[in-house]
N, C-alpha and C positions, 0 to 999 in steps of 0.2 A: 314536390316539384318534379316536372317531367325530365326526361333524360336531353330533351331538347332545349328546355328552359334552363338546365344545368350548363350545356355547352354554349348557348348564349350567354349566359351569365359569366362563364370562362372567357369567351371570346371578348366579351365586353370590358372586363377585368384588366386582360392583356392589352387591349388597344389602349385602353386609359392609362395603365402603368407604362406602355410605351411612349404616350404623348407626354408622360409625366417626366420621364428620364430626359426626353428631348427638351423639354421646358426647362428643367433643373440643369442640364447640361448647355444651355444656350449661352452666348456672350453676355446678354443683359444680366442674367442670374449671376454667371460670374463675376460680372461687375459689381452686383449686389453684395456678393459674398467677400469679395476684395475690401470693399468699402466698410462692411461689417467688422471684418476682421483688423481692418486698421484701426477702427473706433474701439475696439477690446483692447488692442495694444496699447493706444494712447491711455485709455482707462487705466490699464495695469500698471504703467509707468506713473500715473498720479498717485496710485494706491502706493507704490514701491516709496514715492517720496513722502506721502504722508506717514507712513510706517516708520522710515528713517527719521523723520521729524519727532514723531513719537518717542521713538528709542533713544534720541539725544536728550530730550526732556527728561525722561525715566531716569538716564544717567544723572542729570543733574540733580533731580530730584533725591536720588538715592545719595550723591556725595553731600548735600545739604544735611539730609537726616543724619547720615553718619557723624558729621560736623556737631551737629546739636547734640546728639546723644555722648560724644566725647566730652563736650563743654559741660554737660551736665554731670557726668561721671567725676571730672575734673573737680567742679564746684563739690560735690557730694563727697568727693576724697577729702578736701581742703576742710571742709565743715567737720569731719571726723576728726582730722588731724587738730582742728582747733579746739573741739569738744576735749580731745585727751589732754591738750596743754591745760587747759583750765581745771582738770580734775586732779 
């Protein structure tokens, strides 16, 4: 590529980049960014509510599982005592 072609390519890129910055910095673009950010924040809030619900359900499941295991342990202990009494 010739020097003139490289200079033209550089100037074209610079011009395109400058126009890109103006487009990205326009009021309409900022409005789009604002709405997109608001949507992301709403989504984050919903995800956090869902995570909280899952955590609450896991706590309930854990408590129920512990109660089941305690009941089984009590039954097993009672059976051992009963078997010892028969012997």
